[in-house]
C-alpha positions as CSV (number, residue, x, y, z in Angstrom):
1,M,13.9,78.1,65.3
2,R,10.2,77.9,65.8
3,M,8.4,81.2,66.5
4,S,5.9,81.2,69.4
5,M,2.2,82.1,68.9
6,G,2.8,85.3,71.0
7,R,5.7,86.4,68.9
8,V,3.8,85.5,65.7
9,G,0.8,87.7,66.8
10,R,3.1,90.6,67.7
11,H,4.9,90.4,64.4
12,L,1.6,90.3,62.4
13,L,0.3,93.2,64.5
14,G,3.4,95.3,63.8
15,M,3.1,94.6,60.1
16,A,-0.5,95.6,60.0
17,T,0.1,98.8,61.9
18,I,2.9,99.7,59.4
19,A,0.7,99.0,56.4
20,V,-2.2,100.9,57.8
21,V,0.0,104.0,58.6
22,A,1.6,103.9,55.2
23,A,-1.8,103.5,53.4
24,G,-3.1,106.5,55.5
25,I,-0.2,108.7,54.5
26,M,-0.5,107.7,50.8
27,L,-4.3,108.4,50.8
28,A,-3.9,111.7,52.7
29,T,-1.2,113.1,50.5
30,G,-1.4,111.3,47.1
31,G,-4.3,113.4,45.8
32,A,-2.9,116.7,46.8
33,A,0.8,116.4,46.4
34,F,0.9,115.3,42.8
35,A,-2.4,116.3,41.2
36,E,-2.7,119.2,38.9
37,L,-5.7,121.4,39.5
38,G,-8.8,120.4,37.5
39,Q,-7.2,118.0,35.1
40,P,-5.7,114.5,34.9
41,E,-2.0,113.8,35.1
42,P,0.2,111.1,33.6
43,W,0.2,107.8,35.4
44,E,-2.5,109.1,37.7
45,W,-3.6,106.5,40.3
46,H,-5.6,108.6,42.8
47,L,-8.5,110.9,42.6
48,Q,-8.2,114.3,41.1
49,G,-7.7,117.1,43.5
50,S,-11.1,118.4,44.9
51,G,-12.6,121.6,43.9
52,S,-16.0,121.4,45.5
53,P,-17.7,120.3,48.8
54,V,-19.1,117.2,47.1
55,M,-15.9,116.1,45.9
56,D,-14.4,116.6,49.4
57,N,-17.0,114.2,50.8
58,I,-16.3,111.7,47.9
59,V,-12.4,111.8,48.7
60,W,-13.2,111.3,52.3
61,F,-15.5,108.3,51.7
62,H,-13.0,106.8,49.3
63,N,-10.2,107.0,51.9
64,F,-12.4,105.7,54.6
65,L,-13.4,102.6,52.5
66,S,-9.8,102.1,51.5
67,V,-8.7,101.9,55.1
68,L,-11.5,99.7,56.1
69,I,-10.7,97.3,53.3
70,I,-7.0,97.1,54.3
71,L,-7.9,96.4,57.8
72,I,-10.3,93.7,56.9
73,T,-7.7,92.1,54.6
74,L,-4.9,92.2,57.1
75,F,-7.3,90.6,59.7
76,V,-8.3,87.8,57.4
77,L,-4.6,87.3,56.5
78,A,-3.6,87.1,60.2
79,L,-6.4,84.5,60.8
80,L,-5.1,82.3,57.8
81,V,-1.5,82.6,59.1
82,I,-2.5,81.6,62.6
83,V,-4.5,78.6,61.3
84,V,-1.5,77.5,59.2
85,V,0.9,77.8,61.9
86,K,-1.2,76.5,64.9
87,F,-3.4,73.8,63.4
88,N,-1.1,72.1,60.8
89,A,-0.8,68.3,61.3
90,K,2.8,68.6,62.9
91,A,1.9,71.2,65.5
92,N,-1.6,69.9,66.3
93,P,-1.5,66.0,65.7
94,V,-4.8,65.4,67.7
95,P,-7.3,68.1,66.5
96,S,-10.1,69.4,68.6
97,R,-13.6,68.3,67.9
98,T,-15.4,71.3,69.5
99,T,-18.1,72.7,67.4
100,H,-20.8,75.4,67.6
101,N,-19.0,78.1,69.6
102,T,-21.9,80.5,70.3
103,L,-19.8,83.5,71.1
104,I,-17.8,83.2,67.8
105,E,-20.9,82.7,65.6
106,V,-22.7,85.8,67.2
107,V,-19.5,87.8,66.8
108,W,-19.1,86.8,63.1
109,T,-22.7,87.7,62.4
110,L,-22.9,91.0,64.2
111,V,-19.5,92.5,63.2
112,P,-20.1,92.4,59.4
113,V,-23.6,93.9,60.0
114,L,-22.1,96.7,61.9
115,I,-19.5,97.2,59.3
116,L,-22.2,97.4,56.6
117,V,-24.1,99.9,58.7
118,G,-20.9,102.0,59.1
119,I,-20.5,102.0,55.3
120,A,-24.2,102.6,54.6
121,V,-24.6,105.8,56.8
122,P,-22.0,107.9,55.1
123,S,-22.8,106.5,51.7
124,F,-26.5,107.6,51.9
125,R,-25.3,111.0,53.3
126,L,-23.2,111.4,50.2
127,L,-26.0,110.4,47.9
128,F,-28.3,112.9,49.5
129,L,-25.6,115.6,49.2
130,E,-25.2,114.9,45.5
131,L,-28.9,114.7,44.6
132,D,-30.4,117.3,46.8
133,V,-29.9,120.5,44.8
134,P,-29.6,123.5,47.1
135,K,-31.0,127.0,46.2
136,A,-29.0,128.0,43.2
137,D,-27.1,131.4,42.6
138,L,-26.8,130.6,38.9
139,T,-28.6,128.1,36.5
140,I,-26.8,126.8,33.4
141,K,-28.3,124.5,30.7
142,A,-25.9,122.1,29.2
143,T,-26.9,120.3,26.0
144,G,-24.9,117.3,24.7
145,K,-24.7,117.2,20.9
146,Q,-22.7,115.0,18.4
147,W,-19.9,115.9,19.4
148,Y,-19.8,119.1,21.4
149,W,-21.6,120.9,24.2
150,S,-23.9,123.8,24.1
151,Y,-24.4,126.2,27.2
152,A,-27.3,128.4,27.9
153,Y,-27.4,131.1,30.7
154,P,-31.2,131.7,31.3
155,D,-30.4,133.9,34.4
156,N,-28.1,136.2,32.5
157,G,-29.8,137.3,29.4
158,K,-30.7,133.9,27.9
159,F,-27.6,133.8,25.6
160,E,-26.3,130.4,24.4
161,F,-23.1,129.3,22.8
162,D,-21.3,126.0,21.6
163,S,-18.2,124.7,23.1
164,L,-16.1,122.6,20.7
165,M,-12.8,120.9,21.1
166,A,-9.9,123.1,20.0
167,Q,-6.8,121.4,18.6
168,D,-4.5,124.3,19.2
169,K,-5.2,124.5,22.9
170,Q,-3.8,122.7,25.9
171,P,-4.2,120.3,27.6
172,R,-4.5,118.0,24.7
173,L,-8.1,116.8,23.9
174,L,-9.4,119.0,26.7
175,G,-9.0,122.5,25.5
176,V,-12.1,124.1,23.9
177,D,-12.9,127.3,21.9
178,N,-15.5,128.6,24.5
179,E,-15.4,127.6,28.1
180,M,-18.3,127.6,30.6
181,V,-17.5,130.4,32.9
182,V,-18.9,130.4,36.5
183,P,-18.3,132.4,39.7
184,V,-16.4,131.1,42.6
185,N,-18.1,130.0,45.8
186,K,-21.6,130.2,44.2
187,V,-24.1,127.3,43.9
188,I,-24.3,126.5,40.2
189,R,-27.3,124.4,39.1
190,V,-26.6,122.6,35.9
191,Q,-29.6,121.2,33.8
192,V,-28.4,118.6,31.4
193,T,-30.1,117.2,28.4
194,G,-29.2,115.6,25.0
195,A,-30.1,116.9,21.6
196,D,-29.5,113.6,19.6
197,V,-28.2,110.6,21.6
198,I,-27.4,109.9,25.3
199,H,-24.3,111.8,26.5
200,A,-23.0,112.2,30.1
201,F,-21.8,115.4,31.8
202,A,-18.8,114.5,34.0
203,L,-16.5,116.7,36.0
204,P,-14.2,114.6,38.2
205,A,-12.9,117.5,40.3
206,F,-16.4,118.7,41.2
207,G,-17.7,115.1,41.8
208,V,-20.2,115.6,39.0
209,K,-21.5,112.9,36.6
210,I,-25.0,112.9,35.2
211,D,-26.6,111.5,32.0
212,A,-27.7,113.9,29.2
213,I,-30.7,112.1,27.8
214,P,-32.8,113.4,24.8
215,G,-36.3,114.4,25.9
216,R,-35.4,114.5,29.6
217,L,-34.0,117.2,31.8
218,N,-31.7,116.0,34.5
219,E,-30.0,118.4,36.9
220,T,-27.1,118.4,39.2
221,W,-25.0,121.0,41.0
222,F,-21.6,122.0,42.2
223,K,-20.0,124.8,44.1
224,A,-16.4,125.6,42.9
225,T,-14.2,126.5,45.9
226,K,-11.2,127.5,43.9
227,T,-10.6,129.6,40.7
228,G,-8.9,128.2,37.6
229,M,-9.7,125.8,34.8
230,F,-11.4,122.5,35.5
231,Y,-11.9,119.8,32.8
232,G,-14.2,116.8,32.2
233,Q,-15.4,114.8,29.3
234,C,-18.5,113.1,28.0
235,S,-18.7,109.8,29.8
236,E,-21.2,107.9,27.8
237,L,-20.3,106.2,24.5
238,C,-22.3,108.5,22.1
239,G,-20.6,107.8,18.7
240,K,-17.4,107.9,16.7
241,D,-16.2,111.2,18.1
242,H,-17.2,110.4,21.8
243,A,-13.6,111.0,22.8
244,F,-13.5,114.5,21.4
245,M,-16.2,116.4,23.3
246,P,-14.4,117.7,26.4
247,I,-16.1,119.9,29.0
248,A,-14.0,123.0,30.2
249,I,-15.2,125.2,33.1
250,R,-13.3,128.4,34.0
251,V,-14.0,129.5,37.6
252,V,-13.4,133.2,38.2
253,N,-14.3,135.8,40.9
254,D,-17.5,137.7,40.9
255,Q,-16.2,140.9,39.2
256,D,-14.6,138.8,36.4
257,F,-17.8,136.9,36.0
258,A,-19.9,140.0,35.6
259,S,-17.5,141.4,33.0
260,W,-17.6,138.1,31.1
261,V,-21.4,138.0,31.1
262,E,-21.5,141.5,29.5
263,S,-19.0,140.6,26.8
264,A,-20.8,137.1,26.3
265,K,-24.1,139.0,25.7
266,K,-22.6,140.8,22.8
267,K,-20.5,138.0,21.5
268,F,-23.4,135.5,21.4
269,A,-26.2,138.1,20.8
270,S,-27.1,136.6,17.5
271,G,-28.1,133.3,19.1
272,D,-26.5,131.4,16.1
273,T,-25.2,128.1,17.4
274,S,-23.5,125.4,15.4
275,T,-25.6,122.4,14.2
276,F,-22.4,120.4,13.3
277,A,-18.8,120.4,14.6
278,S,-16.7,123.3,13.2
279,A,-13.3,122.9,11.6
280,A,-11.7,122.9,15.0
281,G,-13.2,119.5,15.5
282,P,-10.9,116.5,15.5
283,T,-12.2,114.8,12.4
284,Q,-11.9,117.7,10.1
């Protein structure tokens, strides 16, 4: 039985509505229901759970674009189906020769422009949020080396320590001997540089990714809104052990951070930092 155009349109509209609702549910719950805080999970297909205001905005923008892409794709699919059904040779043996529909040409010019403007406004707002470093409560200098990170705390006694991957810690390839420790709900400014080659300081849960370039001091920031462990990695191909220089950040309350600072001043008082990877490294 041949389906009328009205029934075809209603059928397509129903399918589009179901797809959009399903996509919205998946996007809204996928990142929170299955993600483990601050680290990747097996078969992960969504973004890591957010731990900072910047990452909250990145997740929102990602979901907004996903819904927009789905709607555009379904609209184009509906148009193709209508063309196939209505304008095939059997259904329309004498085709119309009407051309240059002014209204249609204006609409298909203006609508894409409005869509692009709708994307550009939140995109530039997000870029500004990432790049405009607010007044910091704490400054940390992160130096990428082959193949580990060194952290300095100039606001808390100017001590510095190395952070190397520890084979006996979990999660695998992400645990380190000395974590970066920061207080919760404080603006942390991270100054990033490289000691030898180009590295990249990346924390997915905080929405942070910035190059560590020798001879140049880049800076970024984050504000951790949850306590716990958060992991990242170098995201620039920097040599044979690129895959073995993780970033581990432990977020604690103010009291625990003050206690850690006092102990760190004593532990790293000598200022001796490693020049090469220790026995804890992956290649030893």
